[in-house]
LOFI-937542 format. One line per field, with one value per atom (N, C-alpha, C, O): residue in one letter; chain; atom name; x, y, z. Coordinates in steps of 0.1 Angstrom, whole numbers, plus 5000, padded with zeros to 4 digits. Atoms other than C-alpha are relative to their C-alpha. Layout:
rest: c(A  ...)
kette: c(A  ...)
atom: c(CA  ...)
c1: c(X  ...)
c2: c(Y  ...)
c3: c(Z  ...)
This chain:
rest: c(K  K  K  K  G  G  G  G  L  L  L  L  P  P  P  P  I  I  I  I  S  S  S  S  V  V  V  V  D  D  D  D  K  K  K  K  F  F  F  F  L  L  L  L  S  S  S  S  T  T  T  T  K  K  K  K  P  P  P  P  L  L  L  L  R  R  R  R  K  K  K  K  E  E  E  E  V  V  V  V  S  S  S  S  T  T  T  T  R  R  R  R  Q  Q  Q  Q  G  G  G  G  P  P  P  P  G  G  G  G  G  G  G  G  M  M  M  M  K  K  K  K  L  L  L  L  S  S  S  S  Y  Y  Y  Y  M  M  M  M  G  G  G  G  G  G  G  G  D  D  D  D  V  V  V  V  I  I  I  I  T  T  T  T  K  K  K  K  T  T  T  T  L  L  L  L  N  N  N  N  E  E  E  E  A  A  A  A  F  F  F  F  G  G  G  G  Y  Y  Y  Y  D  D  D  D  G  G  G  G  W  W  W  W  S  S  S  S  L  L  L  L  E  E  E  E  V  V  V  V  K  K  K  K  D  D  D  D  K  K  K  K  T  T  T  T  Q  Q  Q  Q  L  L  L  L  D  D  D  D  P  P  P  P  M  M  M  M  K  K  K  K  D  D  D  D  D  D  D  D  K  K  K  K  G  G  G  G  R  R  R  R  Y  Y  Y  Y  I  I  I  I  V  V  V  V  A  A  A  A  F  F  F  F  T  T  T  T  A  A  A  A  T  T  T  T  V  V  V  V  R  R  R  R  I  I  I  I  T  T  T  T  H  H  H  H  I  I  I  I  R  R  R  R  T  T  T  T  G  G  G  G  A  A  A  A  F  F  F  F  R  R  R  R  E  E  E  E  D  D  D  D  C  C  C  C  G  G  G  G  A  A  A  A  G  G  G  G  D  D  D  D  A  A  A  A  I  I  I  I  D  D  D  D  K  K  K  K  N  N  N  N  L  L  L  L  A  A  A  A  S  S  S  S  A  A  A  A  S  S  S  S  G  G  G  G  N  N  N  N  A  A  A  A  L  L  L  L  K  K  K  K  G  G  G  G  A  A  A  A  I  I  I  I  T  T  T  T  D  D  D  D  A  A  A  A  M  M  M  M  K  K  K  K  R  R  R  R  A  A  A  A  A  A  A  A  R  R  R  R  H  H  H  H  F  F  F  F  G  G  G  G  E  E  E  E  K  K  K  K  L  L  L  L  G  G  G  G  N  N  N  N  S  S  S  S  L  L  L  L  Y  Y  Y  Y  H  H  H  H  D  D  D  D  G  G  G  G  F  F  F  F  N  N  N  N  A  A  A  A  N  N  N  N  K  K  K  K  A  A  A  A  P  P  P  P  N  N  N  N  T  T  T  T  L  L  L  L  K  K  K  K  D  D  D  D  A  A  A  A  C  C  C  C  E  E  E  E  M  M  M  M  L  L  L  L  D  D  D  D  L  L  L  L  E  E  E  E  R  R  R  R  A  A  A  A  K  K  K  K  E  E  E  E  R  R  R  R  F  F  F  F  G  G  G  G  F  F  F  F  E  E  E  E  K  K  K  K  D  D  D  D  R  R  R  R  K  K  K  K  K  K  K  K  M  M  M  M  I  I  I  I  P  P  P  P  A  A  A  A  Q  Q  Q  Q  Q  Q  Q  Q  Q  Q  Q  Q  Q  Q  Q  Q  Q  Q  Q  Q  Q  Q  Q  Q  Q  Q  Q  Q  Q  Q  Q  Q  S  S  S  S  T  T  T  T  A  A  A  A)
kette: c(A  A  A  A  A  A  A  A  A  A  A  A  A  A  A  A  A  A  A  A  A  A  A  A  A  A  A  A  A  A  A  A  A  A  A  A  A  A  A  A  A  A  A  A  A  A  A  A  A  A  A  A  A  A  A  A  A  A  A  A  A  A  A  A  A  A  A  A  A  A  A  A  A  A  A  A  A  A  A  A  A  A  A  A  A  A  A  A  A  A  A  A  A  A  A  A  A  A  A  A  A  A  A  A  A  A  A  A  A  A  A  A  A  A  A  A  A  A  A  A  A  A  A  A  A  A  A  A  A  A  A  A  A  A  A  A  A  A  A  A  A  A  A  A  A  A  A  A  A  A  A  A  A  A  A  A  A  A  A  A  A  A  A  A  A  A  A  A  A  A  A  A  A  A  A  A  A  A  A  A  A  A  A  A  A  A  A  A  A  A  A  A  A  A  A  A  A  A  A  A  A  A  A  A  A  A  A  A  A  A  A  A  A  A  A  A  A  A  A  A  A  A  A  A  A  A  A  A  A  A  A  A  A  A  A  A  A  A  A  A  A  A  A  A  A  A  A  A  A  A  A  A  A  A  A  A  A  A  A  A  A  A  A  A  A  A  A  A  A  A  A  A  A  A  A  A  A  A  A  A  A  A  A  A  A  A  A  A  A  A  A  A  A  A  A  A  A  A  A  A  A  A  A  A  A  A  A  A  A  A  A  A  A  A  A  A  A  A  A  A  A  A  A  A  A  A  A  A  A  A  A  A  A  A  A  A  A  A  A  A  A  A  A  A  A  A  A  A  A  A  A  A  A  A  A  A  A  A  A  A  A  A  A  A  A  A  A  A  A  A  A  A  A  A  A  A  A  A  A  A  A  A  A  A  A  A  A  A  A  A  A  A  A  A  A  A  A  A  A  A  A  A  A  A  A  A  A  A  A  A  A  A  A  A  A  A  A  A  A  A  A  A  A  A  A  A  A  A  A  A  A  A  A  A  A  A  A  A  A  A  A  A  A  A  A  A  A  A  A  A  A  A  A  A  A  A  A  A  A  A  A  A  A  A  A  A  A  A  A  A  A  A  A  A  A  A  A  A  A  A  A  A  A  A  A  A  A  A  A  A  A  A  A  A  A  A  A  A  A  A  A  A  A  A  A  A  A  A  A  A  A  A  A  A  A  A  A  A  A  A  A  A  A  A  A  A  A  A  A  A  A  A  A  A  A  A  A  A  A  A  A  A  A  A  A  A  A  A  A  A  A  A  A  A  A  A  A  A  A  A  A  A  A  A  A  A  A  A  A  A  A  A  A  A  A  A  A  A  A  A  A  A  A  A  A  A  A  A  A  A  A  A  A  A  A  A  A  A  A  A  A  A  A  A  A  A  A  A  A  A  A  A  A  A  A  A  A  A  A  A  A  A  A  A  A  A  A  A  A  A  A  A  A  A  A  A  A  A  A  A  A  A  A  A  A  A  A  A  A  A  A  A  A  A  A  A  A  A  A  A  A  A  A  A  A  A  A  A  A  A  A  A  A  A  A  A  A  A  A  A  A  A  A  A  A  A  A  A  A  A  A  A  A  A  A  A  A  A  A  A  A  A  A  A  A  A  A  A  A  A  A  A  A  A  A  A  A  A  A  A  A  A  A  A  A  A  A  A  A  A  A  A  A  A  A  A  A  A  A  A  A  A  A  A  A  A  A  A  A  A  A  A)
atom: c(N  CA  C  O  N  CA  C  O  N  CA  C  O  N  CA  C  O  N  CA  C  O  N  CA  C  O  N  CA  C  O  N  CA  C  O  N  CA  C  O  N  CA  C  O  N  CA  C  O  N  CA  C  O  N  CA  C  O  N  CA  C  O  N  CA  C  O  N  CA  C  O  N  CA  C  O  N  CA  C  O  N  CA  C  O  N  CA  C  O  N  CA  C  O  N  CA  C  O  N  CA  C  O  N  CA  C  O  N  CA  C  O  N  CA  C  O  N  CA  C  O  N  CA  C  O  N  CA  C  O  N  CA  C  O  N  CA  C  O  N  CA  C  O  N  CA  C  O  N  CA  C  O  N  CA  C  O  N  CA  C  O  N  CA  C  O  N  CA  C  O  N  CA  C  O  N  CA  C  O  N  CA  C  O  N  CA  C  O  N  CA  C  O  N  CA  C  O  N  CA  C  O  N  CA  C  O  N  CA  C  O  N  CA  C  O  N  CA  C  O  N  CA  C  O  N  CA  C  O  N  CA  C  O  N  CA  C  O  N  CA  C  O  N  CA  C  O  N  CA  C  O  N  CA  C  O  N  CA  C  O  N  CA  C  O  N  CA  C  O  N  CA  C  O  N  CA  C  O  N  CA  C  O  N  CA  C  O  N  CA  C  O  N  CA  C  O  N  CA  C  O  N  CA  C  O  N  CA  C  O  N  CA  C  O  N  CA  C  O  N  CA  C  O  N  CA  C  O  N  CA  C  O  N  CA  C  O  N  CA  C  O  N  CA  C  O  N  CA  C  O  N  CA  C  O  N  CA  C  O  N  CA  C  O  N  CA  C  O  N  CA  C  O  N  CA  C  O  N  CA  C  O  N  CA  C  O  N  CA  C  O  N  CA  C  O  N  CA  C  O  N  CA  C  O  N  CA  C  O  N  CA  C  O  N  CA  C  O  N  CA  C  O  N  CA  C  O  N  CA  C  O  N  CA  C  O  N  CA  C  O  N  CA  C  O  N  CA  C  O  N  CA  C  O  N  CA  C  O  N  CA  C  O  N  CA  C  O  N  CA  C  O  N  CA  C  O  N  CA  C  O  N  CA  C  O  N  CA  C  O  N  CA  C  O  N  CA  C  O  N  CA  C  O  N  CA  C  O  N  CA  C  O  N  CA  C  O  N  CA  C  O  N  CA  C  O  N  CA  C  O  N  CA  C  O  N  CA  C  O  N  CA  C  O  N  CA  C  O  N  CA  C  O  N  CA  C  O  N  CA  C  O  N  CA  C  O  N  CA  C  O  N  CA  C  O  N  CA  C  O  N  CA  C  O  N  CA  C  O  N  CA  C  O  N  CA  C  O  N  CA  C  O  N  CA  C  O  N  CA  C  O  N  CA  C  O  N  CA  C  O  N  CA  C  O  N  CA  C  O  N  CA  C  O  N  CA  C  O  N  CA  C  O  N  CA  C  O  N  CA  C  O  N  CA  C  O  N  CA  C  O  N  CA  C  O  N  CA  C  O  N  CA  C  O  N  CA  C  O  N  CA  C  O  N  CA  C  O  N  CA  C  O  N  CA  C  O  N  CA  C  O  N  CA  C  O  N  CA  C  O  N  CA  C  O  N  CA  C  O  N  CA  C  O  N  CA  C  O  N  CA  C  O  N  CA  C  O  N  CA  C  O  N  CA  C  O  N  CA  C  O  N  CA  C  O  N  CA  C  O  N  CA  C  O  N  CA  C  O  N  CA  C  O  N  CA  C  O  N  CA  C  O  N  CA  C  O  N  CA  C  O  N  CA  C  O  N  CA  C  O  N  CA  C  O  N  CA  C  O  N  CA  C  O  N  CA  C  O  N  CA  C  O  N  CA  C  O  N  CA  C  O  N  CA  C  O  N  CA  C  O  N  CA  C  O)
c1: c(4998  8064  5013  5023  4988  8089  4998  4986  5002  8096  4998  5004  5001  8085  5013  5021  4988  8112  4996  4984  5003  8115  4998  5002  5002  8104  5013  5014  4986  8140  5006  5012  4994  8152  4992  4998  5009  8122  5004  5005  4997  8130  5014  5017  4986  8167  5002  5012  4998  8161  4997  4992  5002  8161  4986  4980  5013  8128  5000  5010  5001  8116  4999  4995  5001  8118  4986  4985  5014  8080  4996  4986  5003  8081  5007  5004  4992  8105  4996  4995  5003  8095  5011  5020  4990  8116  4993  4982  5004  8112  5012  5023  4989  8132  5003  4994  4995  8153  5007  5007  4993  8174  5011  5017  4989  8197  4997  5007  5003  8179  5003  5002  4997  8190  4988  4977  5011  8169  5000  5010  5001  8157  4991  4981  5008  8144  4993  4999  5007  8117  4989  4986  5011  8089  4988  4989  5013  8053  4995  4998  5007  8033  4992  4992  5008  8010  5009  5005  4991  8040  5005  5006  4995  8053  4989  4992  5011  8019  4998  4996  5001  8016  5011  5008  4988  8051  4999  5002  5002  8044  4989  4991  5010  8012  5005  5002  4995  8031  5010  5010  4990  8059  4993  4996  5005  8038  4985  4981  5014  8002  4992  4997  5008  7973  4997  4996  5003  7967  5013  5012  4987  8004  5008  5019  4993  8015  4991  4979  5009  8002  5009  5021  4994  8009  4994  4982  5004  8007  5006  5018  4995  8010  5004  4995  4995  8032  4999  4997  5000  8033  4997  5001  5001  8022  5000  4994  4999  8029  4997  5003  5003  8014  5007  5007  4994  8034  4989  4979  5010  8015  4997  5006  5004  7995  5002  5001  4998  8003  4991  4986  5007  7985  5010  5018  4991  8003  4993  4982  5005  7997  4987  4980  5012  7969  4988  4977  5011  7949  4999  4990  5000  7958  5007  5016  4994  7967  5012  5011  4988  8002  5001  5003  5000  8002  5011  5014  4990  8030  4999  4995  5000  8031  5013  5019  4990  8057  4993  4984  5006  8048  5011  5021  4991  8065  4990  4980  5008  8051  5008  5020  4995  8057  4993  4981  5006  8053  5004  5016  4998  8050  4996  4986  5003  8053  4993  4999  5008  8025  5004  5004  4996  8037  5012  5012  4988  8071  5001  5009  4999  8065  5011  5013  4989  8095  4993  4983  5006  8089  5011  5023  4991  8106  4992  4980  5006  8100  5008  5020  4992  8109  4990  4978  5008  8096  4999  5007  5002  8084  4994  4990  5006  8072  4991  4993  5009  8044  4995  4993  5006  8031  4990  4990  5010  8002  4995  4997  5005  7987  4986  4984  5014  7949  4993  4996  5008  7923  4992  4988  5008  7905  5010  5018  4990  7924  4999  5009  5001  7909  5006  5013  4993  7920  5015  5022  4985  7955  5005  5015  4996  7957  5000  5009  5001  7945  5010  5016  4990  7968  5014  5022  4987  7998  5002  5013  4999  7991  5002  5010  4999  7986  5014  5020  4986  8019  5010  5020  4991  8037  5000  5010  5002  8023  5006  5013  4995  8031  5015  5021  4986  8066  5007  5017  4995  8072  4999  5008  5001  8058  5010  5016  4990  8081  5014  5021  4987  8111  5001  5012  4999  8102  5000  5008  5000  8095  5013  5017  4987  8129  5009  5018  4992  8144  4998  5005  5003  8128  5008  5009  4992  8150  5001  4994  4997  8162  4988  4986  5012  8129  4991  4983  5009  8111  5007  5002  4995  8133  5014  5020  4987  8165  5011  5021  4990  8185  5000  5011  5000  8175  5010  5013  4991  8198  5015  5024  4986  8229  5004  4996  4995  8251  4999  5002  5000  8246  4987  4985  5012  8212  4989  4987  5011  8183  4991  4992  5010  8153  5006  5001  4994  8175  5007  5009  4993  8194  4992  4996  5009  8164  4997  4996  5004  8156  4986  4978  5013  8126  4990  4978  5009  8113  5006  5017  4995  8115  5011  5020  4990  8135  5013  5024  4987  8161  5005  5017  4996  8161  5006  5016  4994  8168  5013  5023  4987  8196  5010  5022  4991  8211  5004  5016  4997  8209  5010  5020  4991  8225  5015  5024  4987  8254  5007  5019  4994  8259  5005  5016  4996  8260  5012  5021  4989  8284  5013  5023  4988  8307  5005  5018  4995  8308  5006  5016  4996  8313  5013  5022  4990  8337  5010  5020  4991  8353  5001  5012  5000  8343  5007  5007  4993  8364  4989  4978  5009  8348  4993  4981  5006  8342  4989  4980  5009  8324  4987  4976  5013  8299  4991  4979  5008  8288  4993  4984  5006  8278  4986  4982  5014  8242  4999  5008  5001  8231  5001  5008  4999  8228  5014  5018  4986  8264  5008  5016  4993  8275  4997  5006  5004  8256  5007  5012  4993  8271  5015  5021  4986  8306  5003  5013  4998  8301  4998  5006  5002  8288  5013  5017  4988  8319  5012  5020  4989  8343  4998  5008  5002  8327  5000  5001  5000  8327  5013  5015)
c2: c(4990  7887  5007  5000  4993  7914  5010  5012  4990  7940  4994  4983  5005  7935  5001  5009  4999  7928  5005  5004  4994  7944  4988  4977  5010  7925  4995  4983  5004  7925  4990  4980  5009  7908  4987  4976  5012  7884  4991  4979  5008  7873  4995  4986  5004  7870  4988  4982  5011  7844  4987  4986  5013  7807  4995  5000  5005  7788  4992  4986  5007  7772  4985  4981  5015  7734  4996  4987  5004  7732  5004  4999  4996  7749  4992  4993  5008  7724  4986  4980  5014  7690  4992  4998  5008  7661  4989  4985  5012  7634  4993  4998  5009  7606  5006  5009  4995  7618  4989  4977  5010  7600  4993  5000  5008  7573  4999  4997  5001  7573  5013  5013  4987  7609  5006  5005  4993  7628  5015  5022  4987  7661  5009  5004  4991  7691  5010  5014  4991  7713  5007  5004  4992  7738  4998  5000  5001  7732  5013  5023  4988  7756  5008  5020  4994  7762  5008  5019  4993  7772  5013  5023  4988  7796  5011  5022  4991  7812  5007  5019  4995  7816  5010  5020  4992  7831  5013  5024  4987  7856  5009  5021  4992  7866  5006  5018  4994  7871  5011  5021  4990  7891  5013  5024  4989  7913  5003  5014  4998  7910  4992  4989  5008  7891  5007  5000  4993  7918  5008  5018  4993  7929  4994  4999  5007  7905  4994  4992  5007  7890  4990  4990  5011  7859  5001  5001  5000  7861  4989  4988  5010  7832  5007  5012  4993  7847  4991  4995  5010  7815  4986  4983  5014  7779  4992  4997  5008  7752  4985  4980  5014  7717  4992  4995  5010  7689  4991  4990  5009  7665  4988  4981  5011  7641  4987  4985  5014  7604  4991  4995  5010  7573  4989  4984  5011  7546  4986  4986  5013  7508  4996  4987  5002  7510  5009  5010  4991  7536  5013  5021  4987  7565  5011  5008  4989  7599  5005  5006  4995  7612  5014  5016  4986  7650  5008  5006  4992  7675  5014  5017  4986  7713  5006  5002  4990  7740  5013  5016  4987  7774  5010  5006  4988  7808  5009  5013  4991  7830  5012  5012  4988  7864  5003  5003  4996  7873  5014  5018  4986  7910  5005  5002  4993  7929  5013  5022  4989  7954  5014  5023  4987  7983  5006  5018  4995  7986  4997  5003  5004  7969  4990  4986  5010  7946  4986  4982  5013  7912  4991  4994  5011  7879  4990  4988  5010  7854  4987  4987  5013  7817  4991  4993  5010  7786  4988  4986  5013  7752  4990  4993  5011  7719  4991  4990  5009  7695  4990  4992  5011  7662  4993  4993  5007  7640  4988  4988  5012  7606  4998  4997  5002  7600  4994  4996  5006  7580  5011  5010  4989  7613  5011  5016  4990  7638  5013  5020  4987  7669  5000  5009  5001  7657  5000  5007  5000  7649  5013  5018  4987  7682  5010  5018  4991  7702  4998  5008  5002  7685  5003  5008  4996  7689  5015  5019  4985  7726  5006  5014  4995  7732  4997  5005  5003  7714  5009  5013  4991  7735  5014  5020  4987  7767  5001  5011  5000  7758  4999  5006  5001  7747  5013  5018  4987  7780  5010  5019  4990  7800  4998  5008  5002  7783  5004  5010  4996  7789  5015  5020  4985  7826  5006  5015  4994  7832  4999  5008  5002  7819  5012  5015  4989  7849  5012  5022  4990  7871  4998  5008  5002  7856  4986  4977  5013  7828  4993  4981  5005  7824  4993  4984  5006  7815  4989  4986  5012  7786  5001  4991  4998  7801  4993  4987  5007  7786  4985  4979  5015  7751  4997  4985  5002  7756  5001  4999  4999  7762  4986  4979  5012  7733  5000  5010  5001  7721  5003  4999  4997  7735  4990  4987  5009  7711  5001  5009  5000  7704  4998  5004  5003  7691  5012  5014  4988  7724  5012  5023  4989  7746  5004  4996  4995  7768  4996  4994  5003  7760  5011  5010  4988  7795  5012  5012  4988  7829  5007  5012  4994  7841  4993  5000  5008  7813  5004  5005  4996  7822  5014  5016  4986  7859  5000  5006  5001  7850  4993  4997  5007  7826  5010  5010  4990  7854  5010  5014  4990  7879  4994  5001  5007  7854  4999  5001  5002  7847  5014  5014  4986  7885  5005  5011  4995  7892  4992  4998  5008  7863  5006  5007  4995  7877  5014  5017  4987  7912  5001  5009  4999  7907  4988  4989  5011  7873  4992  4989  5008  7855  4987  4981  5013  7824  4989  4991  5011  7790  4997  4995  5003  7785  5011  5008  4989  7819  4998  5002  5001  7811  4989  4989  5011  7780  5004  4996  4996  7799  5004  5010  4996  7804  5014  5017  4986  7840  5001  5011  4999  7833  4999  5006  5002  7821  5013  5017  4988  7852  5011  5019  4989  7875  4997  5007  5003  7857  5003  5009  4997  7860  5015  5020  4985  7898  5005  5015  4995  7903  4997  5005  5003  7885  5009  5012  4992  7906  5014  5022  4986  7939  5001  5012  5000  7928  5002  5002)
c3: c(4990  9591  4999  4995  5002  9590  4988  4984  5011  9563  4987  4984  5013  9528  4992  4995  5008  9502  4986  4982  5013  9468  4990  4992  5011  9436  4995  4992  5005  9424  5010  5005  4991  9456  5000  5000  5001  9455  4988  4990  5013  9419  5000  4993  4999  9428  5009  5009  4991  9455  4993  4982  5006  9448  5003  5013  4997  9446  5013  5016  4988  9478  4997  4986  5001  9484  4995  4987  5003  9482  4985  4980  5013  9448  4989  4977  5009  9432  5001  5011  5001  9420  4994  4988  5007  9408  4992  4994  5009  9381  4995  4995  5006  9366  4986  4978  5013  9337  4992  4996  5007  9311  5008  5016  4993  9324  5015  5023  4986  9358  5008  5020  4994  9365  5006  5001  4993  9390  4995  4998  5005  9374  5009  5013  4992  9393  4990  4980  5009  9377  5008  5020  4993  9386  4990  4978  5008  9374  4996  5001  5005  9354  5011  5011  4989  9384  5010  5014  4991  9406  4993  5000  5007  9379  5000  5002  5000  9376  5013  5014  4986  9414  5003  5009  4997  9416  4992  4997  5008  9387  5007  5008  4993  9406  5013  5016  4988  9438  4997  5005  5004  9421  4994  4998  5008  9398  5003  4998  4997  9411  4989  4978  5009  9395  4987  4977  5012  9370  4995  4987  5003  9367  4989  4986  5010  9340  4990  4993  5011  9307  4993  4992  5008  9287  4986  4984  5014  9249  4992  4992  5009  9225  4987  4980  5012  9197  4988  4976  5012  9175  5006  5017  4997  9176  4987  4977  5012  9151  5004  5013  4997  9150  4989  4977  5009  9135  4995  5001  5006  9113  5010  5014  4991  9136  4993  4981  5005  9132  5009  5019  4992  9144  5003  4995  4996  9164  4996  4991  5003  9160  5008  5005  4992  9186  4995  5001  5006  9165  5008  5006  4992  9189  4992  4984  5007  9176  5008  5020  4994  9183  4995  4983  5004  9182  5007  5019  4994  9188  4996  4984  5003  9190  5005  5014  4995  9194  5002  4995  4998  9208  5005  5011  4995  9214  5007  5002  4992  9242  5004  5004  4994  9256  5013  5014  4987  9293  5001  5000  4999  9298  5014  5020  4987  9331  4996  4990  5005  9325  5004  4995  4995  9346  4993  4989  5006  9330  4985  4978  5014  9296  4998  4986  5002  9302  4997  5002  5004  9285  4998  4995  5003  9280  4991  4993  5009  9252  5000  5002  5002  9248  4993  4991  5007  9230  5009  5018  4993  9242  4991  4980  5007  9230  5008  5021  4993  9239  4991  4979  5009  9227  5009  5021  4993  9236  4991  4979  5007  9226  5006  5018  4995  9227  4988  4976  5011  9207  4993  4981  5005  9202  4995  5003  5006  9178  5007  5010  4994  9195  5014  5018  4987  9230  4999  5007  5002  9218  4996  5001  5005  9200  5011  5013  4989  9230  5011  5016  4989  9255  4995  5002  5005  9232  4999  5002  5001  9226  5014  5016  4986  9264  5005  5012  4995  9271  4994  5000  5007  9245  5006  5008  4994  9259  5014  5018  4986  9295  5000  5008  5000  9286  4996  5001  5005  9267  5011  5013  4989  9297  5010  5015  4990  9321  4996  5004  5005  9299  4999  5002  5001  9293  5014  5016  4987  9330  5007  5015  4993  9341  4997  5005  5004  9323  5009  5009  4990  9350  5013  5021  4988  9377  5006  5001  4993  9399  5005  5004  4994  9417  4991  4995  5010  9385  4992  4981  5006  9377  4993  4990  5006  9363  5008  5002  4992  9392  4997  5000  5004  9380  4989  4987  5011  9351  5004  4997  4994  9374  5005  5011  4994  9383  5015  5021  4985  9418  5007  5018  4993  9426  4996  4984  5002  9430  5011  5020  4990  9451  5014  5024  4987  9480  5006  5018  4996  9481  5001  5005  5000  9479  5014  5023  4987  9509  5004  4995  4995  9531  5001  4998  4998  9537  4992  4988  5007  9520  5008  5002  4991  9550  4997  4996  5003  9543  4987  4985  5014  9506  5000  4993  4999  9514  5006  5002  4993  9538  4991  4991  5010  9512  4989  4986  5010  9486  5006  4999  4994  9510  5002  4999  4999  9517  4987  4986  5014  9480  4995  4989  5005  9472  5008  5002  4992  9501  4996  4995  5004  9490  4987  4985  5012  9455  5001  4995  4999  9466  5009  5006  4991  9495  5000  5007  5001  9487  5013  5018  4988  9519  4998  4988  5001  9527  5001  5005  5001  9523  5014  5014  4987  9561  5003  5010  4997  9563  4992  4997  5008  9535  5006  5003  4994  9554  5013  5017  4987  9585  4998  4987  5000  9592  5006  5014  4995  9600  5015  5020  4986  9637  5005  5014  4996  9639  4996  5004  5004  9620  5010  5014  4990  9644  5013  5019  4988  9674  4999  5008  5002  9659  5000  5006  5000  9653  5014  5018  4986  9689  5008  5017  4992  9703  4996  5004  5004  9682  5005  5006  4995  9694  5015  5021  4985  9731  5006  5018)
C-alpha cells in the first residue's frame, strides 16, 4: 500500500528477514544466505517474469569418484549470465556444486543444479543489496534484516541520509516516527 518504488530503490534495499536463511558454518559460525528460490522470486519482482534471462555460459564436471560405500561423488563448476532484457545489462559469476549418490546420473544432475544455482545467486547479487550483496557486508545478517519492504525503504533512506549529511550516531538510531515527531516539535 502506498506509492510504488523504483526498481533501483527496490534493488538497493536490504533483503527482508523472511528472505534470509541461516545455516551452520565452519567452526560453528552462523552463516546467513538466500536460497535460489528467493533469488528467482526477487528477480521476477524486480524485472518481471519475462524481464530477465539466465544463460549457462560454461560448465565443467570434475572426474567422478566412488567412495568406500560405492557411491558416486560428483562435482561441477558453472558460469552463468543473468541479463535484464529491457536494458541488456548483465551480470556474470561462477559457482560450484557437488553431490553424492549411488546413481551416477542422479549425482551428476544434483551437482550440476547446485553449481548453476550457486552461480545464479552469485551473479544476481551484483544487481544490488536486495539480491544478496548485503550479505557480504560486515555486520548484516538475518537478525538485522528488516521485516517489511516499508522498513527496508526507511532503513535505506536513513543510510543514504547519513552518508550524504553525516547524521550523528543518535540520529541514525531514530525510527522514522521519532524523526517526524522531532521535526514537528522544532517547527511548532
